[in-house]
LUMLUMDREN-2810 file (N, C-alpha, C; in Angstrom, 1 decimal):
<atoms>
<atom><aa>M</aa><ch>A</ch><at>N</at><xx>-51.5</xx><yy>106.4</yy><zz>-82.9</zz></atom>
<atom><aa>M</aa><ch>A</ch><at>CA</at><xx>-52.3</xx><yy>106.4</yy><zz>-83.9</zz></atom>
<atom><aa>M</aa><ch>A</ch><at>C</at><xx>-52.9</xx><yy>105.4</yy><zz>-84.9</zz></atom>
<atom><aa>R</aa><ch>A</ch><at>N</at><xx>-51.6</xx><yy>104.7</yy><zz>-85.1</zz></atom>
<atom><aa>R</aa><ch>A</ch><at>CA</at><xx>-51.8</xx><yy>103.5</yy><zz>-86.2</zz></atom>
<atom><aa>R</aa><ch>A</ch><at>C</at><xx>-52.5</xx><yy>102.2</yy><zz>-85.6</zz></atom>
<atom><aa>I</aa><ch>A</ch><at>N</at><xx>-52.3</xx><yy>102.4</yy><zz>-84.2</zz></atom>
<atom><aa>I</aa><ch>A</ch><at>CA</at><xx>-53.4</xx><yy>101.4</yy><zz>-83.6</zz></atom>
<atom><aa>I</aa><ch>A</ch><at>C</at><xx>-54.9</xx><yy>101.7</yy><zz>-83.7</zz></atom>
<atom><aa>A</aa><ch>A</ch><at>N</at><xx>-55.3</xx><yy>103.1</yy><zz>-83.6</zz></atom>
<atom><aa>A</aa><ch>A</ch><at>CA</at><xx>-56.6</xx><yy>103.3</yy><zz>-83.8</zz></atom>
<atom><aa>A</aa><ch>A</ch><at>C</at><xx>-57.2</xx><yy>103.0</yy><zz>-85.2</zz></atom>
<atom><aa>T</aa><ch>A</ch><at>N</at><xx>-56.1</xx><yy>103.2</yy><zz>-86.4</zz></atom>
<atom><aa>T</aa><ch>A</ch><at>CA</at><xx>-56.9</xx><yy>102.8</yy><zz>-87.6</zz></atom>
<atom><aa>T</aa><ch>A</ch><at>C</at><xx>-56.7</xx><yy>101.4</yy><zz>-88.1</zz></atom>
<atom><aa>G</aa><ch>A</ch><at>N</at><xx>-56.0</xx><yy>100.9</yy><zz>-86.9</zz></atom>
<atom><aa>G</aa><ch>A</ch><at>CA</at><xx>-55.9</xx><yy>99.2</yy><zz>-87.5</zz></atom>
<atom><aa>G</aa><ch>A</ch><at>C</at><xx>-55.1</xx><yy>98.6</yy><zz>-88.1</zz></atom>
<atom><aa>N</aa><ch>A</ch><at>N</at><xx>-53.8</xx><yy>99.9</yy><zz>-88.3</zz></atom>
<atom><aa>N</aa><ch>A</ch><at>CA</at><xx>-52.7</xx><yy>99.5</yy><zz>-89.4</zz></atom>
<atom><aa>N</aa><ch>A</ch><at>C</at><xx>-51.7</xx><yy>98.6</yy><zz>-88.6</zz></atom>
<atom><aa>E</aa><ch>A</ch><at>N</at><xx>-51.8</xx><yy>98.6</yy><zz>-87.0</zz></atom>
<atom><aa>E</aa><ch>A</ch><at>CA</at><xx>-50.9</xx><yy>98.2</yy><zz>-86.5</zz></atom>
<atom><aa>E</aa><ch>A</ch><at>C</at><xx>-51.5</xx><yy>97.3</yy><zz>-85.2</zz></atom>
<atom><aa>D</aa><ch>A</ch><at>N</at><xx>-51.0</xx><yy>96.2</yy><zz>-84.6</zz></atom>
<atom><aa>D</aa><ch>A</ch><at>CA</at><xx>-51.4</xx><yy>95.4</yy><zz>-83.8</zz></atom>
<atom><aa>D</aa><ch>A</ch><at>C</at><xx>-51.5</xx><yy>96.1</yy><zz>-82.5</zz></atom>
<atom><aa>D</aa><ch>A</ch><at>N</at><xx>-52.4</xx><yy>95.7</yy><zz>-81.5</zz></atom>
<atom><aa>D</aa><ch>A</ch><at>CA</at><xx>-52.4</xx><yy>96.3</yy><zz>-80.1</zz></atom>
<atom><aa>D</aa><ch>A</ch><at>C</at><xx>-51.4</xx><yy>95.3</yy><zz>-79.3</zz></atom>
<atom><aa>N</aa><ch>A</ch><at>N</at><xx>-50.2</xx><yy>95.0</yy><zz>-78.9</zz></atom>
<atom><aa>N</aa><ch>A</ch><at>CA</at><xx>-49.4</xx><yy>94.2</yy><zz>-78.4</zz></atom>
<atom><aa>N</aa><ch>A</ch><at>C</at><xx>-48.6</xx><yy>94.7</yy><zz>-77.4</zz></atom>
<atom><aa>I</aa><ch>A</ch><at>N</at><xx>-49.6</xx><yy>94.6</yy><zz>-76.2</zz></atom>
<atom><aa>I</aa><ch>A</ch><at>CA</at><xx>-49.2</xx><yy>95.4</yy><zz>-74.9</zz></atom>
<atom><aa>I</aa><ch>A</ch><at>C</at><xx>-48.4</xx><yy>94.1</yy><zz>-74.2</zz></atom>
<atom><aa>V</aa><ch>A</ch><at>N</at><xx>-47.0</xx><yy>94.6</yy><zz>-74.0</zz></atom>
<atom><aa>V</aa><ch>A</ch><at>CA</at><xx>-46.5</xx><yy>93.4</yy><zz>-73.5</zz></atom>
<atom><aa>V</aa><ch>A</ch><at>C</at><xx>-46.1</xx><yy>93.6</yy><zz>-71.6</zz></atom>
<atom><aa>D</aa><ch>A</ch><at>N</at><xx>-46.4</xx><yy>92.8</yy><zz>-70.9</zz></atom>
<atom><aa>D</aa><ch>A</ch><at>CA</at><xx>-46.6</xx><yy>92.5</yy><zz>-69.5</zz></atom>
<atom><aa>D</aa><ch>A</ch><at>C</at><xx>-45.5</xx><yy>92.8</yy><zz>-69.1</zz></atom>
<atom><aa>D</aa><ch>A</ch><at>N</at><xx>-44.7</xx><yy>93.4</yy><zz>-68.5</zz></atom>
<atom><aa>D</aa><ch>A</ch><at>CA</at><xx>-43.1</xx><yy>93.4</yy><zz>-68.0</zz></atom>
<atom><aa>D</aa><ch>A</ch><at>C</at><xx>-43.2</xx><yy>92.8</yy><zz>-66.5</zz></atom>
<atom><aa>G</aa><ch>A</ch><at>N</at><xx>-44.2</xx><yy>92.4</yy><zz>-66.2</zz></atom>
<atom><aa>G</aa><ch>A</ch><at>CA</at><xx>-44.3</xx><yy>91.9</yy><zz>-64.5</zz></atom>
<atom><aa>G</aa><ch>A</ch><at>C</at><xx>-44.2</xx><yy>92.6</yy><zz>-63.4</zz></atom>
<atom><aa>K</aa><ch>A</ch><at>N</at><xx>-44.1</xx><yy>94.0</yy><zz>-63.5</zz></atom>
<atom><aa>K</aa><ch>A</ch><at>CA</at><xx>-44.0</xx><yy>95.1</yy><zz>-62.8</zz></atom>
<atom><aa>K</aa><ch>A</ch><at>C</at><xx>-45.8</xx><yy>95.7</yy><zz>-62.4</zz></atom>
<atom><aa>D</aa><ch>A</ch><at>N</at><xx>-45.8</xx><yy>96.0</yy><zz>-61.0</zz></atom>
<atom><aa>D</aa><ch>A</ch><at>CA</at><xx>-47.1</xx><yy>96.3</yy><zz>-60.5</zz></atom>
<atom><aa>D</aa><ch>A</ch><at>C</at><xx>-47.6</xx><yy>97.5</yy><zz>-61.2</zz></atom>
<atom><aa>P</aa><ch>A</ch><at>N</at><xx>-48.5</xx><yy>97.7</yy><zz>-61.9</zz></atom>
<atom><aa>P</aa><ch>A</ch><at>CA</at><xx>-49.1</xx><yy>98.9</yy><zz>-62.4</zz></atom>
<atom><aa>P</aa><ch>A</ch><at>C</at><xx>-49.1</xx><yy>100.3</yy><zz>-61.6</zz></atom>
<atom><aa>S</aa><ch>A</ch><at>N</at><xx>-49.4</xx><yy>99.9</yy><zz>-60.1</zz></atom>
<atom><aa>S</aa><ch>A</ch><at>CA</at><xx>-49.1</xx><yy>101.3</yy><zz>-59.5</zz></atom>
<atom><aa>S</aa><ch>A</ch><at>C</at><xx>-48.0</xx><yy>101.9</yy><zz>-59.1</zz></atom>
<atom><aa>S</aa><ch>A</ch><at>N</at><xx>-47.1</xx><yy>100.8</yy><zz>-59.3</zz></atom>
<atom><aa>S</aa><ch>A</ch><at>CA</at><xx>-45.6</xx><yy>101.2</yy><zz>-59.1</zz></atom>
<atom><aa>S</aa><ch>A</ch><at>C</at><xx>-45.0</xx><yy>102.0</yy><zz>-59.9</zz></atom>
<atom><aa>K</aa><ch>A</ch><at>N</at><xx>-45.5</xx><yy>101.9</yy><zz>-61.2</zz></atom>
<atom><aa>K</aa><ch>A</ch><at>CA</at><xx>-45.0</xx><yy>102.4</yy><zz>-62.5</zz></atom>
<atom><aa>K</aa><ch>A</ch><at>C</at><xx>-45.6</xx><yy>103.8</yy><zz>-62.2</zz></atom>
<atom><aa>A</aa><ch>A</ch><at>N</at><xx>-46.8</xx><yy>104.4</yy><zz>-61.8</zz></atom>
<atom><aa>A</aa><ch>A</ch><at>CA</at><xx>-47.4</xx><yy>105.7</yy><zz>-61.6</zz></atom>
<atom><aa>A</aa><ch>A</ch><at>C</at><xx>-46.3</xx><yy>106.2</yy><zz>-60.4</zz></atom>
<atom><aa>P</aa><ch>A</ch><at>N</at><xx>-45.7</xx><yy>107.0</yy><zz>-60.5</zz></atom>
<atom><aa>P</aa><ch>A</ch><at>CA</at><xx>-44.9</xx><yy>107.9</yy><zz>-59.4</zz></atom>
<atom><aa>P</aa><ch>A</ch><at>C</at><xx>-45.8</xx><yy>108.2</yy><zz>-58.4</zz></atom>
<atom><aa>G</aa><ch>A</ch><at>N</at><xx>-45.8</xx><yy>107.8</yy><zz>-57.4</zz></atom>
<atom><aa>G</aa><ch>A</ch><at>CA</at><xx>-46.6</xx><yy>108.5</yy><zz>-56.1</zz></atom>
<atom><aa>G</aa><ch>A</ch><at>C</at><xx>-48.0</xx><yy>107.6</yy><zz>-55.6</zz></atom>
<atom><aa>A</aa><ch>A</ch><at>N</at><xx>-48.2</xx><yy>106.9</yy><zz>-57.0</zz></atom>
<atom><aa>A</aa><ch>A</ch><at>CA</at><xx>-49.6</xx><yy>106.3</yy><zz>-56.7</zz></atom>
<atom><aa>A</aa><ch>A</ch><at>C</at><xx>-50.1</xx><yy>105.8</yy><zz>-55.4</zz></atom>
<atom><aa>K</aa><ch>A</ch><at>N</at><xx>-49.2</xx><yy>105.0</yy><zz>-54.8</zz></atom>
<atom><aa>K</aa><ch>A</ch><at>CA</at><xx>-49.3</xx><yy>104.4</yy><zz>-54.0</zz></atom>
<atom><aa>K</aa><ch>A</ch><at>C</at><xx>-48.5</xx><yy>104.8</yy><zz>-52.6</zz></atom>
<atom><aa>G</aa><ch>A</ch><at>N</at><xx>-47.6</xx><yy>105.3</yy><zz>-53.0</zz></atom>
<atom><aa>G</aa><ch>A</ch><at>CA</at><xx>-46.6</xx><yy>105.7</yy><zz>-51.6</zz></atom>
<atom><aa>G</aa><ch>A</ch><at>C</at><xx>-47.3</xx><yy>106.8</yy><zz>-50.9</zz></atom>
<atom><aa>G</aa><ch>A</ch><at>N</at><xx>-47.9</xx><yy>107.8</yy><zz>-51.6</zz></atom>
<atom><aa>G</aa><ch>A</ch><at>CA</at><xx>-48.1</xx><yy>109.0</yy><zz>-50.8</zz></atom>
<atom><aa>G</aa><ch>A</ch><at>C</at><xx>-49.3</xx><yy>108.6</yy><zz>-50.1</zz></atom>
<atom><aa>K</aa><ch>A</ch><at>N</at><xx>-50.1</xx><yy>107.9</yy><zz>-50.5</zz></atom>
<atom><aa>K</aa><ch>A</ch><at>CA</at><xx>-51.4</xx><yy>107.7</yy><zz>-49.7</zz></atom>
<atom><aa>K</aa><ch>A</ch><at>C</at><xx>-51.1</xx><yy>106.6</yy><zz>-48.4</zz></atom>
<atom><aa>K</aa><ch>A</ch><at>N</at><xx>-50.0</xx><yy>106.0</yy><zz>-48.9</zz></atom>
<atom><aa>K</aa><ch>A</ch><at>CA</at><xx>-49.5</xx><yy>105.1</yy><zz>-47.5</zz></atom>
<atom><aa>K</aa><ch>A</ch><at>C</at><xx>-48.8</xx><yy>106.0</yy><zz>-46.6</zz></atom>
<atom><aa>R</aa><ch>A</ch><at>N</at><xx>-48.1</xx><yy>106.6</yy><zz>-47.1</zz></atom>
<atom><aa>R</aa><ch>A</ch><at>CA</at><xx>-47.5</xx><yy>107.7</yy><zz>-46.1</zz></atom>
<atom><aa>R</aa><ch>A</ch><at>C</at><xx>-48.3</xx><yy>108.6</yy><zz>-45.5</zz></atom>
<atom><aa>A</aa><ch>A</ch><at>N</at><xx>-49.3</xx><yy>109.3</yy><zz>-46.2</zz></atom>
<atom><aa>A</aa><ch>A</ch><at>CA</at><xx>-50.2</xx><yy>109.8</yy><zz>-45.0</zz></atom>
<atom><aa>A</aa><ch>A</ch><at>C</at><xx>-50.8</xx><yy>109.1</yy><zz>-44.2</zz></atom>
<atom><aa>E</aa><ch>A</ch><at>N</at><xx>-51.2</xx><yy>107.8</yy><zz>-44.6</zz></atom>
<atom><aa>E</aa><ch>A</ch><at>CA</at><xx>-52.2</xx><yy>106.7</yy><zz>-43.6</zz></atom>
<atom><aa>E</aa><ch>A</ch><at>C</at><xx>-51.0</xx><yy>106.6</yy><zz>-42.4</zz></atom>
<atom><aa>N</aa><ch>A</ch><at>N</at><xx>-50.3</xx><yy>106.8</yy><zz>-42.6</zz></atom>
<atom><aa>N</aa><ch>A</ch><at>CA</at><xx>-49.1</xx><yy>106.3</yy><zz>-41.3</zz></atom>
<atom><aa>N</aa><ch>A</ch><at>C</at><xx>-48.7</xx><yy>107.6</yy><zz>-40.6</zz></atom>
<atom><aa>M</aa><ch>A</ch><at>N</at><xx>-48.8</xx><yy>108.8</yy><zz>-41.0</zz></atom>
<atom><aa>M</aa><ch>A</ch><at>CA</at><xx>-48.5</xx><yy>109.9</yy><zz>-40.4</zz></atom>
<atom><aa>M</aa><ch>A</ch><at>C</at><xx>-49.5</xx><yy>110.4</yy><zz>-39.1</zz></atom>
<atom><aa>T</aa><ch>A</ch><at>N</at><xx>-49.0</xx><yy>111.3</yy><zz>-38.2</zz></atom>
<atom><aa>T</aa><ch>A</ch><at>CA</at><xx>-49.7</xx><yy>111.8</yy><zz>-37.4</zz></atom>
<atom><aa>T</aa><ch>A</ch><at>C</at><xx>-50.3</xx><yy>113.0</yy><zz>-38.1</zz></atom>
<atom><aa>A</aa><ch>A</ch><at>N</at><xx>-51.0</xx><yy>113.6</yy><zz>-37.6</zz></atom>
<atom><aa>A</aa><ch>A</ch><at>CA</at><xx>-51.8</xx><yy>115.2</yy><zz>-37.8</zz></atom>
<atom><aa>A</aa><ch>A</ch><at>C</at><xx>-50.8</xx><yy>116.0</yy><zz>-37.7</zz></atom>
<atom><aa>E</aa><ch>A</ch><at>N</at><xx>-50.1</xx><yy>116.1</yy><zz>-36.7</zz></atom>
<atom><aa>E</aa><ch>A</ch><at>CA</at><xx>-48.6</xx><yy>116.9</yy><zz>-36.3</zz></atom>
<atom><aa>E</aa><ch>A</ch><at>C</at><xx>-48.0</xx><yy>116.8</yy><zz>-37.5</zz></atom>
<atom><aa>G</aa><ch>A</ch><at>N</at><xx>-47.4</xx><yy>115.6</yy><zz>-38.0</zz></atom>
<atom><aa>G</aa><ch>A</ch><at>CA</at><xx>-46.7</xx><yy>115.4</yy><zz>-38.9</zz></atom>
<atom><aa>G</aa><ch>A</ch><at>C</at><xx>-47.1</xx><yy>115.8</yy><zz>-40.3</zz></atom>
<atom><aa>R</aa><ch>A</ch><at>N</at><xx>-48.3</xx><yy>115.6</yy><zz>-40.6</zz></atom>
<atom><aa>R</aa><ch>A</ch><at>CA</at><xx>-48.7</xx><yy>116.2</yy><zz>-42.0</zz></atom>
<atom><aa>R</aa><ch>A</ch><at>C</at><xx>-48.6</xx><yy>117.7</yy><zz>-42.2</zz></atom>
<atom><aa>A</aa><ch>A</ch><at>N</at><xx>-49.5</xx><yy>118.3</yy><zz>-40.7</zz></atom>
<atom><aa>A</aa><ch>A</ch><at>CA</at><xx>-49.0</xx><yy>119.9</yy><zz>-40.6</zz></atom>
<atom><aa>A</aa><ch>A</ch><at>C</at><xx>-47.6</xx><yy>120.2</yy><zz>-40.8</zz></atom>
<atom><aa>E</aa><ch>A</ch><at>N</at><xx>-46.4</xx><yy>119.6</yy><zz>-40.6</zz></atom>
<atom><aa>E</aa><ch>A</ch><at>CA</at><xx>-45.1</xx><yy>119.8</yy><zz>-40.3</zz></atom>
<atom><aa>E</aa><ch>A</ch><at>C</at><xx>-44.9</xx><yy>120.2</yy><zz>-41.8</zz></atom>
<atom><aa>I</aa><ch>A</ch><at>N</at><xx>-45.0</xx><yy>119.1</yy><zz>-43.1</zz></atom>
<atom><aa>I</aa><ch>A</ch><at>CA</at><xx>-44.6</xx><yy>118.8</yy><zz>-44.1</zz></atom>
<atom><aa>I</aa><ch>A</ch><at>C</at><xx>-45.4</xx><yy>119.8</yy><zz>-45.0</zz></atom>
<atom><aa>A</aa><ch>A</ch><at>N</at><xx>-46.7</xx><yy>120.0</yy><zz>-44.6</zz></atom>
<atom><aa>A</aa><ch>A</ch><at>CA</at><xx>-47.5</xx><yy>120.6</yy><zz>-45.5</zz></atom>
<atom><aa>A</aa><ch>A</ch><at>C</at><xx>-47.0</xx><yy>122.2</yy><zz>-46.0</zz></atom>
<atom><aa>P</aa><ch>A</ch><at>N</at><xx>-46.6</xx><yy>122.9</yy><zz>-45.1</zz></atom>
<atom><aa>P</aa><ch>A</ch><at>CA</at><xx>-45.7</xx><yy>124.3</yy><zz>-45.8</zz></atom>
<atom><aa>P</aa><ch>A</ch><at>C</at><xx>-44.8</xx><yy>124.1</yy><zz>-46.8</zz></atom>
<atom><aa>K</aa><ch>A</ch><at>N</at><xx>-43.9</xx><yy>123.1</yy><zz>-46.4</zz></atom>
<atom><aa>K</aa><ch>A</ch><at>CA</at><xx>-43.0</xx><yy>122.6</yy><zz>-47.6</zz></atom>
<atom><aa>K</aa><ch>A</ch><at>C</at><xx>-43.6</xx><yy>122.3</yy><zz>-49.0</zz></atom>
<atom><aa>A</aa><ch>A</ch><at>N</at><xx>-44.3</xx><yy>121.3</yy><zz>-48.9</zz></atom>
<atom><aa>A</aa><ch>A</ch><at>CA</at><xx>-45.2</xx><yy>120.9</yy><zz>-50.1</zz></atom>
<atom><aa>A</aa><ch>A</ch><at>C</at><xx>-45.8</xx><yy>122.6</yy><zz>-50.8</zz></atom>
<atom><aa>A</aa><ch>A</ch><at>N</at><xx>-46.6</xx><yy>123.3</yy><zz>-50.0</zz></atom>
<atom><aa>A</aa><ch>A</ch><at>CA</at><xx>-47.4</xx><yy>124.0</yy><zz>-50.6</zz></atom>
<atom><aa>A</aa><ch>A</ch><at>C</at><xx>-46.4</xx><yy>125.5</yy><zz>-51.3</zz></atom>
<atom><aa>N</aa><ch>A</ch><at>N</at><xx>-45.0</xx><yy>125.4</yy><zz>-50.9</zz></atom>
<atom><aa>N</aa><ch>A</ch><at>CA</at><xx>-44.0</xx><yy>126.3</yy><zz>-51.5</zz></atom>
<atom><aa>N</aa><ch>A</ch><at>C</at><xx>-43.2</xx><yy>125.9</yy><zz>-52.6</zz></atom>
<atom><aa>K</aa><ch>A</ch><at>N</at><xx>-43.5</xx><yy>124.5</yy><zz>-52.9</zz></atom>
<atom><aa>K</aa><ch>A</ch><at>CA</at><xx>-43.1</xx><yy>124.1</yy><zz>-54.5</zz></atom>
<atom><aa>K</aa><ch>A</ch><at>C</at><xx>-43.5</xx><yy>124.7</yy><zz>-55.1</zz></atom>
</atoms>
């Protein structure tokens, strides 16, 4: 809130990490799905639906 009011500087430090790696699953799930066959996706779909 202090940044929005101008009472504090907006200093964002770049830690050198890939931004998409910071968000869990942002890149991994899509890549995994691309590499899987339809049969493989059908096999894991019920497990995901039960979570």
